[in-house]
VEXBADO-721072 format. One line per field, with one value per residue (C-alpha): x, y, z; residue in one letter. Coordinates in Angstrom, 1 decimal, decimal comma. Example, Ala and Ser with C-alpha at 12.3 -4.5 7.8 and 13.67 -1.06 7.14 Angstrom:
! residues 2
xx: c(12,3	13,7) .
yy: c(-4,5	-1,1) .
zz: c(7,8	7,1) .
midren: c(A	S) .
***
This chain:
! residues 414
xx: c(0,4	-0,7	-2,0	-5,4	-7,6	-8,1	-9,0	-9,3	-7,9	-9,9	-8,8	-9,7	-8,3	-5,4	-4,3	-4,5	-5,8	-3,6	-5,7	-4,0	-1,5	-2,9	-2,4	1,1	2,5	5,8	7,2	9,5	12,2	14,2	16,4	14,5	12,4	9,0	9,2	10,7	7,7	5,4	6,9	6,7	3,0	2,2	4,0	2,2	-1,1	-0,3	0,4	2,8	5,5	8,5	11,0	12,7	15,2	15,3	18,8	17,9	21,0	24,6	26,6	28,4	30,2	27,4	26,6	27,8	27,6	27,4	24,0	22,0	24,3	22,5	25,0	24,2	20,5	20,5	22,3	19,8	16,9	18,4	18,8	15,2	14,1	16,2	14,8	11,3	12,1	10,9	12,5	14,6	16,2	17,6	16,6	18,6	16,3	18,9	18,4	14,7	15,3	17,8	15,4	12,2	13,4	17,0	16,7	13,3	14,8	17,7	15,2	12,9	15,7	17,2	13,8	13,5	11,1	11,4	10,3	9,4	11,4	9,8	6,3	7,6	9,5	6,4	4,4	7,0	9,2	7,6	4,1	4,8	8,2	8,3	4,7	5,2	8,1	5,9	3,2	5,8	6,4	2,6	2,0	-1,5	-0,3	2,8	3,4	5,5	6,2	4,3	2,2	-1,1	-4,1	-6,2	-9,9	-12,4	-16,1	-18,8	-20,4	-22,9	-21,5	-18,0	-15,2	-13,6	-10,4	-9,6	-6,2	-6,3	-3,9	-1,9	-3,0	0,2	-0,4	3,3	4,4	1,5	3,0	-0,1	1,2	4,0	1,5	-0,7	-0,1	-1,3	-4,3	-7,2	-5,3	-2,3	-4,3	-6,1	-2,7	-1,1	-1,1	0,2	0,5	1,7	-0,9	-2,9	0,2	2,2	6,0	6,6	4,4	6,4	9,7	8,4	7,3	10,7	12,4	10,2	11,0	14,7	14,8	18,2	16,5	14,7	16,9	18,0	17,5	15,0	16,6	16,9	17,4	16,3	14,3	16,8	19,7	20,1	21,5	23,1	24,1	21,5	23,7	26,5	24,1	22,7	26,1	26,7	24,8	23,9	26,9	27,8	26,8	27,4	24,8	23,3	21,2	18,7	17,0	13,3	11,8	8,7	7,1	7,7	4,8	4,6	2,8	0,0	-3,4	-3,1	-5,8	-9,0	-9,7	-13,4	-13,2	-13,1	-13,2	-10,8	-8,8	-8,3	-7,5	-4,9	-3,4	-3,3	-1,7	1,0	4,5	5,7	7,3	10,4	13,1	16,4	14,7	12,6	15,6	19,2	22,1	23,3	25,4	26,3	25,0	26,2	23,3	19,6	18,6	20,1	17,6	14,0	11,3	11,5	15,1	17,2	20,4	23,1	22,9	25,9	24,9	25,1	24,6	20,8	18,8	16,7	17,7	17,2	14,8	14,6	11,3	11,9	14,3	14,9	16,8	16,8	18,6	20,2	18,9	17,9	15,5	15,5	13,4	14,4	12,5	10,1	7,1	8,2	5,1	7,1	6,9	3,1	0,3	-3,3	-4,0	-2,2	-2,8	-2,7	-3,1	-5,8	-3,1	-1,4	-4,6	-4,7	-7,8	-7,5	-11,2	-12,5	-16,1	-15,9	-18,4	-16,6	-18,5	-17,0	-18,2	-16,6	-13,5	-10,9	-8,0	-5,0	-1,2	1,6	4,4	4,9	3,7	2,3	-0,7	-3,9	-4,9	-8,5	-8,8	-11,6	-11,1	-12,4	-12,4	-11,8	-11,5	-7,8	-6,8	-7,8	-7,4	-6,9	-8,0	-6,7	-8,4	-4,9	-1,8	0,6	4,4	6,6	4,1	6,6	6,3	6,9	5,9	2,6	-0,6	-2,7	-6,2	-8,2	-11,7	-11,2	-8,6	-9,0	-6,6	-8,7	-6,0	-3,0	-1,6	1,7	1,8	2,1) .
yy: c(21,8	22,0	18,8	19,5	16,4	15,1	11,4	9,7	6,3	3,4	0,9	-2,8	-5,7	-3,5	-2,8	0,7	1,0	3,6	6,3	9,6	9,9	13,3	14,8	16,1	16,2	17,7	16,0	17,8	15,1	15,9	12,8	11,3	8,2	10,0	12,0	9,0	6,8	9,7	9,8	6,0	6,0	8,7	6,7	3,6	5,5	6,5	10,2	12,1	12,6	14,9	15,0	18,2	18,7	22,1	23,4	26,1	26,2	25,4	27,2	24,2	26,4	26,1	22,4	20,1	16,8	15,4	13,8	16,1	17,8	18,9	17,1	13,7	14,5	15,6	12,5	10,3	12,2	11,7	8,0	7,6	9,5	7,2	4,1	5,3	6,4	9,9	13,2	14,9	18,3	20,5	24,1	26,6	28,6	29,7	33,4	33,2	31,1	33,7	36,6	35,0	32,7	33,3	37,2	36,9	34,6	37,0	39,9	38,0	36,8	40,3	41,6	38,9	36,7	33,0	32,2	28,8	28,6	25,2	26,7	29,7	27,5	25,6	28,8	30,8	28,2	24,8	26,0	29,3	29,6	25,9	25,7	28,5	26,6	23,5	25,5	26,8	23,1	22,8	20,8	20,4	19,6	19,6	16,7	16,3	13,6	15,3	13,1	14,9	14,9	17,2	16,6	18,7	19,3	21,6	24,3	26,6	25,7	26,5	24,0	24,1	22,3	20,9	20,2	17,2	15,3	12,4	8,9	8,3	10,5	10,2	11,7	14,0	17,2	19,2	21,8	22,7	23,5	25,6	28,8	27,4	28,8	27,5	28,2	26,3	23,4	23,1	22,4	20,0	16,2	14,3	10,7	9,2	10,9	7,8	5,7	5,3	5,5	1,8	1,2	3,9	2,2	-1,2	0,2	1,7	-1,6	-3,6	-1,2	-1,1	2,6	4,0	6,0	3,1	3,0	6,7	8,5	11,3	14,8	16,9	20,6	23,7	23,3	22,8	23,9	20,6	19,9	23,1	24,7	27,4	29,8	29,4	29,9	33,1	34,4	34,9	38,2	38,6	39,6	38,1	40,6	39,6	40,4	39,4	36,3	37,2	34,5	35,1	33,5	31,2	33,4	36,7	39,1	39,5	36,1	37,3	38,5	36,2	33,8	35,7	33,6	33,9	37,6	37,4	41,2	42,3	44,4	41,4	39,1	41,6	41,7	37,9	37,4	40,1	38,8	39,2	42,6	41,6	43,9	43,6	44,4	41,2	38,8	38,2	38,0	34,4	34,4	35,8	35,1	35,7	37,7	37,8	37,4	33,8	32,6	31,6	30,9	27,4	26,9	24,9	24,1	26,7	28,6	26,9	28,0	25,5	25,6	25,3	22,4	22,2	23,1	26,7	27,5	30,8	32,5	35,9	37,9	41,6	42,3	46,0	45,9	42,5	40,6	36,9	36,0	32,4	30,4	27,3	24,0	23,1	23,9	27,5	29,8	32,0	29,2	28,9	31,0	30,2	33,0	33,9	36,7	36,9	40,2	40,3	40,8	37,5	35,5	33,1	31,0	28,1	27,7	31,2	29,8	28,3	29,7	30,5	30,9	32,5	29,6	26,9	25,0	23,8	21,3	23,6	23,3	25,8	23,6	20,6	17,2	18,8	16,8	18,7	21,3	22,6	26,3	28,8	31,4	34,9	37,6	41,2	44,3	44,1	40,7	37,1	35,5	31,8	30,9	27,4	25,0	24,2	26,3	26,0	25,8	28,2	30,2	32,0	35,2	34,6	30,9	29,7	28,6	26,2	25,0	22,0	20,8	17,0	16,1	19,2	22,1	25,3	28,0	29,4	32,6	34,2	34,5	38,1) .
zz: c(-55,9	-52,3	-50,8	-49,4	-49,6	-46,1	-45,7	-42,3	-41,5	-40,1	-37,5	-38,0	-36,1	-34,9	-38,5	-39,7	-43,3	-44,9	-46,6	-45,6	-48,4	-49,4	-45,9	-45,4	-41,8	-40,8	-37,7	-35,3	-35,0	-31,9	-31,9	-29,0	-28,9	-28,5	-31,7	-33,5	-32,6	-33,5	-37,0	-37,3	-36,4	-38,9	-41,6	-40,6	-40,9	-44,4	-44,1	-46,3	-43,6	-43,6	-40,7	-39,6	-36,9	-35,3	-34,4	-31,9	-29,7	-30,2	-27,6	-26,0	-23,5	-21,0	-21,3	-18,4	-20,3	-23,8	-23,0	-25,2	-27,8	-30,9	-33,2	-31,8	-31,7	-35,3	-36,4	-34,5	-36,1	-39,5	-39,0	-37,9	-41,0	-43,1	-41,4	-42,1	-45,7	-45,2	-46,4	-43,7	-43,2	-40,5	-39,9	-37,9	-35,6	-33,2	-34,0	-33,3	-30,2	-28,9	-29,5	-28,2	-25,5	-24,2	-24,2	-22,4	-19,8	-19,0	-18,8	-16,4	-14,1	-14,1	-12,9	-10,1	-11,9	-12,7	-16,3	-17,8	-21,1	-22,1	-22,2	-24,2	-26,5	-27,4	-28,0	-29,8	-31,6	-32,1	-32,7	-34,3	-36,2	-36,9	-37,8	-40,4	-41,9	-42,1	-43,9	-46,4	-47,2	-47,9	-44,7	-43,4	-39,9	-37,7	-35,2	-32,1	-29,6	-26,7	-24,4	-24,8	-27,1	-29,2	-29,9	-31,7	-31,6	-32,9	-30,9	-32,5	-36,0	-34,8	-34,5	-31,1	-30,3	-26,9	-25,4	-23,1	-20,9	-22,3	-21,4	-19,5	-16,4	-15,4	-18,7	-19,4	-21,0	-21,5	-19,0	-21,3	-24,1	-21,9	-24,0	-27,3	-29,0	-31,2	-34,4	-33,3	-32,0	-35,3	-37,0	-34,6	-34,1	-31,1	-32,3	-29,0	-26,8	-26,3	-25,4	-22,3	-22,2	-22,0	-25,1	-27,0	-26,0	-27,1	-30,5	-31,0	-30,2	-32,5	-35,3	-34,5	-34,2	-33,1	-30,3	-28,7	-25,6	-25,7	-22,4	-22,2	-22,6	-19,5	-18,9	-20,8	-24,0	-26,9	-24,7	-22,9	-19,4	-18,1	-14,9	-14,8	-12,8	-15,3	-18,1	-16,5	-15,7	-19,4	-19,1	-15,5	-13,4	-10,1	-7,4	-3,8	-1,2	2,1	2,9	5,6	7,7	8,6	11,6	11,3	13,9	12,3	12,6	8,8	8,7	10,9	9,5	6,5	7,4	6,3	3,2	3,6	2,6	-1,2	-1,7	-4,4	-1,9	0,3	-2,6	-3,8	-0,3	0,0	-3,4	-2,9	-2,2	1,4	1,9	3,8	5,0	6,9	10,2	9,8	10,3	10,8	8,3	8,0	4,9	1,5	-2,0	-5,6	-6,8	-5,9	-9,5	-9,5	-6,9	-7,0	-4,4	-2,9	-3,9	-1,5	-3,4	-4,1	-0,8	0,8	4,3	7,2	11,0	11,0	12,3	9,1	5,5	4,4	1,6	-0,4	0,6	-1,2	-3,3	-3,6	-6,8	-6,3	-2,9	-3,8	-0,8	-0,6	2,2	3,5	5,9	7,9	7,0	4,3	6,5	6,9	6,4	4,0	1,4	1,4	0,0	-0,8	-3,4	-6,6	-9,1	-12,8	-14,6	-17,4	-20,0	-19,0	-18,7	-21,6	-22,5	-24,8	-24,8	-25,1	-25,4	-21,9	-19,5	-16,2	-12,9	-9,9	-7,7	-9,9	-8,7	-11,2	-11,2	-11,1	-11,1	-10,8	-12,0	-14,3	-12,9	-9,7	-8,6	-9,3	-6,7	-6,4	-6,8	-7,3	-10,1	-9,3	-12,0	-11,1	-13,3	-13,9	-12,5	-12,1	-8,7	-7,9	-4,4	-3,5	-1,1	0,4	0,8	-2,1	-1,8	-3,7	-5,8	-8,0	-10,0	-13,7	-13,6	-15,2	-13,5	-15,6	-14,9	-16,1	-16,3	-15,7	-18,4	-20,5	-20,2	-20,3	-20,0	-18,3	-16,9	-15,8	-12,1	-11,0) .
midren: c(X	X	X	X	X	X	X	X	X	X	X	X	X	X	X	X	X	X	X	X	X	X	X	X	X	X	X	X	X	X	X	X	X	X	X	X	X	X	X	X	X	X	X	X	X	X	X	X	X	X	X	X	X	X	X	X	X	X	X	X	X	X	X	X	X	X	X	X	X	X	X	X	X	X	X	X	X	X	X	X	X	X	X	X	X	X	X	X	X	X	X	X	X	X	X	X	X	X	X	X	X	X	X	X	X	X	X	X	X	X	X	X	X	X	X	X	X	X	X	X	X	X	X	X	X	X	X	X	X	X	X	X	X	X	X	X	X	X	X	X	X	X	X	X	X	X	X	X	X	X	X	X	X	X	X	X	X	X	X	X	X	X	X	X	X	X	X	X	X	X	X	X	X	X	X	X	X	X	X	X	X	X	X	X	X	X	X	X	X	X	X	X	X	X	X	X	X	X	X	X	X	X	X	X	X	X	X	X	X	X	X	X	X	X	X	X	X	X	X	X	X	X	X	X	X	X	X	X	X	X	X	X	X	X	X	X	X	X	X	X	X	X	X	X	X	X	X	X	X	X	X	X	X	X	X	X	X	X	X	X	X	X	X	X	X	X	X	X	X	X	X	X	X	X	X	X	X	X	X	X	X	X	X	X	X	X	X	X	X	X	X	X	X	X	X	X	X	X	X	X	X	X	X	X	X	X	X	X	X	X	X	X	X	X	X	X	X	X	X	X	X	X	X	X	X	X	X	X	X	X	X	X	X	X	X	X	X	X	X	X	X	X	X	X	X	X	X	X	X	X	X	X	X	X	X	X	X	X	X	X	X	X	X	X	X	X	X	X	X	X	X	X	X	X	X	X	X	X	X	X	X	X	X	X	X	X	X	X	X	X	X	X	X	X	X	X	X	X	X	X	X	X	X	X	X	X	X	X	X	X	X	X	X	X) .
***
């Protein structure tokens, strides 16, 4: 029989009165401390908890350490479940992960874009495939160890869910969930969203959880710590080409200061990537394939002889050329306008009333301090005009915008 009765818990004198036994929650136990404490808190609050470990990647040929192997993580997850006396199982989602994440990554890099697999993993795997598995187990919710929060409120007799930043600003992971929708948010719980990392560690220690002192995982979602070029070279071939140095004073950077003109034609011009060519600069070295590089990249060029470090400022995967600029203040690294096509513009809050003169807290990468931007809607695109120039705006990455602590939506940068 499906468990449907929903009962809330009450907090009194720091003790949680357990009254959620009829609400089933499936926790994504990753083998880390965050999901472990998330599971513990749900058990403490009286929920009917099931722990599941997702085995999404097990090609050890590209890992560079044993810091995050799935075997060890699975064992730790199982030990946590045993400690908490909750059912546990492992599910193999490697096929879905390959099709939805890995294949997409290769395709994007091949086309000269830089995808964000962690955002896609949350949208496609954790809160889609995994959610459906949880529902097949008659779960009412899924829970993860993300540092973020979900709240709900009524608008015109409709329940609206809001995704908000985690209490710990240094660990806030709302950006990685920027592609979730209302249906997904209605089915998720983030038990540690109101805690900071030190509190999570302390809870794990007090409960003698095996993951209490375990290091946070690094690298690609579910893949672990990898050498990205080695990972990409599984399908993308090495193809040597020229590295071209572009001067800071190149004429291509002129006529890019008219930010008062918010006509769609000018916004389109200001958001277009710089159209470099060989005649713009001088050849200073050789690379292994333009598709292995991304805007803002410094490491991996292996080119010396310059006063300041070289940074990638553009790639041409068709002609296999990497363009670089000297110094982190090079104008080729900075833009004030980015573009998102309507088809890639995702609203978490579709009821939100946007105004073209409104400024939003915006970020173009994880943990970037908020940047003020104006959102301007055109017929086919949405433009973000920033108050200050932004470094390394990169095609294929995600821009996310907030109203105070609430994440309103995201889009793939064009």
